[in-house]
DOLO-143762 format. One record per atom (N, C-alpha, C): residue number from 1; residue in three letters; chain; atom name; y, x, z. Coordinates in Angstrom, 3 decimals, m for minus. Atoms other than C-alpha are relative to their C-alpha. Example, Ala and Ser with C-alpha at 12.3 -4.5 7.8 and 13.67 -1.06 7.14 Angstrom:
vexti:tike:lovex:lolum:yy:xx:zz
1:ala:A:N:m1.190:0.890:0.000
1:ala:A:CA:m4.500:12.300:7.800
1:ala:A:C:1.200:0.900:0.000
2:ser:A:N:m1.190:m0.820:m0.060
2:ser:A:CA:m1.060:13.670:7.140
2:ser:A:C:1.090:m0.770:0.730
END
This chain:
vexti:tike:lovex:lolum:yy:xx:zz
1:met:A:N:1.437:m0.206:0.023
1:met:A:CA:m57.005:m41.223:m51.199
1:met:A:C:m0.399:0.884:m1.178
2:asp:A:N:0.289:m0.862:1.135
2:asp:A:CA:m56.732:m39.131:m54.324
2:asp:A:C:0.173:1.474:0.330
3:thr:A:N:m0.226:m1.395:m0.376
3:thr:A:CA:m55.749:m35.950:m52.464
3:thr:A:C:m1.341:0.674:0.266
4:pro:A:N:1.245:m0.720:m0.295
4:pro:A:CA:m58.538:m33.367:m52.486
4:pro:A:C:m0.129:0.250:1.506
5:ile:A:N:0.247:m0.105:m1.435
5:ile:A:CA:m60.091:m33.209:m49.035
5:ile:A:C:0.367:1.379:0.527
6:glu:A:N:m0.284:m1.360:m0.435
6:glu:A:CA:m59.671:m29.435:m48.854
6:glu:A:C:1.491:0.226:0.241
7:glu:A:N:m1.446:m0.153:m0.143
7:glu:A:CA:m55.884:m29.885:m49.068
7:glu:A:C:0.580:m0.818:1.155
8:leu:A:N:m0.481:0.853:m1.085
8:leu:A:CA:m55.628:m32.422:m46.225
8:leu:A:C:0.066:0.765:1.315
9:thr:A:N:m0.039:m0.526:m1.356
9:thr:A:CA:m54.488:m31.422:m42.778
9:thr:A:C:m1.046:m0.752:0.816
10:phe:A:N:0.955:0.686:m0.875
10:phe:A:CA:m56.802:m32.337:m39.920
10:phe:A:C:0.488:m1.415:0.301
11:glu:A:N:m0.558:1.305:m0.365
11:glu:A:CA:m54.465:m35.174:m38.932
11:glu:A:C:m0.056:m0.985:m1.158
12:asp:A:N:0.048:0.884:1.166
12:asp:A:CA:m54.248:m36.583:m42.456
12:asp:A:C:m1.426:m0.409:m0.334
13:ala:A:N:1.413:0.315:0.252
13:ala:A:CA:m58.011:m36.374:m42.920
13:ala:A:C:m0.500:m1.027:1.001
14:leu:A:N:0.430:0.941:m1.033
14:leu:A:CA:m58.549:m38.192:m39.630
14:leu:A:C:0.588:m1.388:m0.240
15:lys:A:N:m0.626:1.298:0.295
15:lys:A:CA:m56.056:m40.940:m40.561
15:lys:A:C:m0.703:m0.696:m1.161
16:glu:A:N:0.687:0.599:1.140
16:glu:A:CA:m57.744:m41.456:m43.906
16:glu:A:C:m1.393:m0.472:0.402
17:leu:A:N:1.324:0.390:m0.473
17:leu:A:CA:m61.145:m41.542:m42.224
17:leu:A:C:0.080:m1.308:0.794
18:glu:A:N:m0.181:1.236:m0.762
18:glu:A:CA:m59.868:m44.227:m39.846
18:glu:A:C:0.249:m1.191:m0.929
19:arg:A:N:m0.242:1.080:0.969
19:arg:A:CA:m58.585:m46.291:m42.807
19:arg:A:C:m1.296:m0.395:m0.701
20:ile:A:N:1.270:0.278:0.664
20:ile:A:CA:m61.958:m45.963:m44.521
20:ile:A:C:m0.922:m0.801:0.913
21:val:A:N:0.846:0.722:m0.952
21:val:A:CA:m63.815:m47.081:m41.403
21:val:A:C:0.478:m1.446:0.124
22:gly:A:N:m0.547:1.359:m0.089
22:gly:A:CA:m61.479:m50.072:m41.106
22:gly:A:C:m0.352:m0.838:m1.211
23:arg:A:N:0.331:0.722:1.237
23:arg:A:CA:m62.060:m51.028:m44.726
23:arg:A:C:m1.481:m0.352:m0.031
24:leu:A:N:1.436:0.272:m0.010
24:leu:A:CA:m65.823:m50.710:m44.363
24:leu:A:C:m0.356:m1.077:1.022
25:glu:A:N:0.296:0.984:m1.051
25:glu:A:CA:m65.843:m52.701:m41.122
25:glu:A:C:0.503:m1.393:m0.353
26:ser:A:N:m0.549:1.308:0.363
26:ser:A:CA:m63.782:m55.486:m42.693
26:ser:A:C:m0.988:m0.821:m0.814
27:gly:A:N:0.974:0.706:0.819
27:gly:A:CA:m66.658:m56.334:m45.029
27:gly:A:C:0.563:m0.508:m1.312
28:glu:A:N:m0.645:0.490:1.217
28:glu:A:CA:m64.220:m56.967:m47.870
28:glu:A:C:m0.260:0.885:m1.211
29:ala:A:N:0.241:m0.918:1.114
29:ala:A:CA:m65.255:m53.978:m50.000
29:ala:A:C:m1.266:m0.407:m0.745
30:thr:A:N:1.205:0.242:0.787
30:thr:A:CA:m67.688:m54.438:m52.851
30:thr:A:C:m1.030:1.065:0.339
31:leu:A:N:1.052:m0.978:m0.271
31:leu:A:CA:m70.978:m52.586:m52.708
31:leu:A:C:0.369:1.363:m0.584
32:asp:A:N:m0.372:m1.274:0.627
32:asp:A:CA:m69.783:m49.938:m55.170
32:asp:A:C:1.141:0.672:0.753
33:glu:A:N:m1.125:m0.570:m0.747
33:glu:A:CA:m66.518:m49.476:m53.284
33:glu:A:C:m0.465:0.507:1.358
34:ser:A:N:0.524:m0.414:m1.308
34:ser:A:CA:m68.388:m49.299:m49.980
34:ser:A:C:m0.732:1.333:m0.094
35:ile:A:N:0.725:m1.257:0.190
35:ile:A:CA:m70.630:m46.540:m51.311
35:ile:A:C:0.987:1.134:m0.214
36:arg:A:N:m1.010:m1.023:0.274
36:arg:A:CA:m67.631:m44.612:m52.649
36:arg:A:C:0.776:0.344:1.265
37:leu:A:N:m0.719:m0.228:m1.249
37:leu:A:CA:m65.753:m45.054:m49.363
37:leu:A:C:m0.860:0.766:1.000
38:tyr:A:N:0.900:m0.670:m0.928
38:tyr:A:CA:m68.781:m43.999:m47.336
38:tyr:A:C:m0.141:1.481:m0.353
39:glu:A:N:0.157:m1.392:0.428
39:glu:A:CA:m69.236:m40.841:m49.403
39:glu:A:C:1.248:0.817:0.314
40:arg:A:N:m1.239:m0.733:m0.311
40:arg:A:CA:m65.567:m39.847:m49.054
40:arg:A:C:0.154:0.129:1.510
41:gly:A:N:m0.077:m0.042:m1.459
41:gly:A:CA:m65.660:m40.720:m45.368
41:gly:A:C:m0.901:1.068:0.585
42:asp:A:N:0.913:m1.027:m0.488
42:asp:A:CA:m68.647:m38.467:m44.855
42:asp:A:C:0.569:1.388:m0.252
43:arg:A:N:m0.623:m1.302:0.295
43:arg:A:CA:m66.846:m35.571:m46.569
43:arg:A:C:1.203:0.244:0.915
44:leu:A:N:m1.133:m0.130:m0.923
44:leu:A:CA:m63.748:m36.249:m44.438
44:leu:A:C:m0.486:0.351:1.406
45:arg:A:N:0.569:m0.281:m1.325
45:arg:A:CA:m65.865:m36.272:m41.273
45:arg:A:C:m0.440:1.451:0.084
46:gln:A:N:0.468:m1.381:0.046
46:gln:A:CA:m67.405:m32.976:m42.301
46:gln:A:C:1.186:0.968:0.067
47:arg:A:N:m1.203:m0.843:0.008
47:arg:A:CA:m63.957:m31.459:m42.979
47:arg:A:C:0.627:0.045:1.390
48:cys:A:N:m0.574:0.044:m1.350
48:cys:A:CA:m62.650:m32.606:m39.585
48:cys:A:C:m0.851:0.806:0.978
49:ala:A:N:0.893:m0.748:m0.888
49:ala:A:CA:m65.707:m31.176:m37.821
49:ala:A:C:0.164:1.504:m0.220
50:glu:A:N:m0.201:m1.420:0.296
50:glu:A:CA:m65.216:m27.834:m39.595
50:glu:A:C:1.311:0.500:0.595
51:arg:A:N:m1.304:m0.400:m0.529
51:arg:A:CA:m61.553:m27.732:m38.589
51:arg:A:C:m0.041:0.091:1.523
52:leu:A:N:0.125:m0.038:m1.456
52:leu:A:CA:m62.413:m28.541:m34.957
52:leu:A:C:m0.810:1.211:0.442
53:asp:A:N:0.811:m1.173:m0.336
53:asp:A:CA:m65.106:m25.855:m34.890
53:asp:A:C:0.817:1.284:m0.126
54:ala:A:N:m0.835:m1.183:0.195
54:ala:A:CA:m62.639:m23.310:m36.260
54:ala:A:C:1.033:0.130:1.110
55:ala:A:N:m0.989:m0.030:m1.075
55:ala:A:CA:m60.035:m24.279:m33.681
55:ala:A:C:m0.657:0.393:1.318
56:gln:A:N:0.706:m0.307:m1.241
56:gln:A:CA:m62.570:m24.096:m30.865
56:gln:A:C:m0.328:1.483:0.077
57:ala:A:N:0.339:m1.420:0.014
57:ala:A:CA:m63.594:m20.603:m31.926
57:ala:A:C:1.205:0.863:0.327
58:arg:A:N:m1.203:m0.771:m0.260
58:arg:A:CA:m59.985:m19.487:m31.562
58:arg:A:C:0.495:m0.124:1.435
59:ile:A:N:m0.423:0.191:m1.388
59:ile:A:CA:m59.575:m20.768:m28.017
59:ile:A:C:m0.585:1.109:0.864
60:glu:A:N:0.492:m1.022:m0.925
60:glu:A:CA:m59.840:m18.123:m25.342
60:glu:A:C:0.078:m0.532:1.429
61:ala:A:N:0.029:0.388:m1.402
61:ala:A:CA:m60.782:m18.726:m21.737
61:ala:A:C:0.539:1.164:0.839
62:ile:A:N:m0.564:m1.037:m0.866
62:ile:A:CA:m58.881:m16.833:m19.055
62:ile:A:C:m1.032:0.391:1.046
63:arg:A:N:0.915:m0.514:m1.021
63:arg:A:CA:m61.063:m14.614:m16.848
63:arg:A:C:0.807:0.270:1.264
64:leu:A:N:m0.645:m0.223:m1.292
64:leu:A:CA:m60.192:m14.472:m13.159
64:leu:A:C:m0.823:0.990:0.810
65:asp:A:N:0.710:m0.909:m0.889
65:asp:A:CA:m61.028:m11.761:m10.645
65:asp:A:C:m0.358:m0.743:1.288
66:ala:A:N:0.436:0.611:m1.249
66:ala:A:CA:m62.392:m12.409:m7.135
66:ala:A:C:1.146:m0.647:0.769
67:glu:A:N:m1.162:0.552:m0.687
67:glu:A:CA:m58.863:m13.121:m5.894
67:glu:A:C:0.667:m1.120:m0.793
68:gly:A:N:m0.552:1.079:0.806
68:gly:A:CA:m58.211:m15.648:m8.625
68:gly:A:C:1.121:0.421:m0.933
69:lys:A:N:m1.047:m0.497:0.892
69:lys:A:CA:m55.862:m13.425:m10.616
69:lys:A:C:m0.562:0.181:m1.405
70:ala:A:N:0.414:m0.166:1.393
70:ala:A:CA:m56.004:m13.371:m14.409
70:ala:A:C:m0.199:1.481:m0.300
71:val:A:N:0.296:m1.390:0.322
71:val:A:CA:m57.660:m10.168:m15.629
71:val:A:C:m0.293:0.196:m1.484
72:gly:A:N:0.263:m0.118:1.429
72:gly:A:CA:m58.113:m10.871:m19.324
72:gly:A:C:m0.492:m1.312:m0.552
73:thr:A:N:0.522:1.202:0.644
73:thr:A:CA:m59.608:m13.319:m21.736
73:thr:A:C:m1.362:0.306:m0.597
74:arg:A:N:1.280:m0.112:0.689
74:arg:A:CA:m62.963:m13.952:m23.316
74:arg:A:C:m0.090:m1.180:m0.978
75:pro:A:N:0.134:1.116:0.942
75:pro:A:CA:m63.972:m16.125:m26.271
75:pro:A:C:m0.494:m1.252:0.704
76:phe:A:N:0.415:1.285:m0.548
76:phe:A:CA:m64.380:m19.795:m25.458
76:phe:A:C:m1.473:m0.240:m0.311
77:gln:A:N:1.400:0.343:0.182
77:gln:A:CA:m68.000:m20.821:m24.967
77:gln:A:C:m0.174:m1.479:0.292
78:ala:A:N:0.211:1.435:m0.181
78:ala:A:CA:m68.717:m24.498:m25.494
78:ala:A:C:m1.308:m0.237:0.737
79:gly:A:N:1.251:0.391:m0.618
79:gly:A:CA:m71.286:m26.227:m23.396
79:gly:A:C:m0.093:0.223:1.406
END
């Protein structure tokens, strides 16, 4: 939990976020610890969202012609 968030991989950040949620849900953390955990968890959530957005921007959708043949790619459009 001491590793700077910017240095964590997406998977490591997500695992740590899951541990934080578990600790918070257990009700065993003191108020001060809960606040500290919540703040780090929020930064981890933000980091994961940024990484997912970056990955999504790199995905390309395959364009098909009228016969269903691939004719190129275009940037992925969410939604």
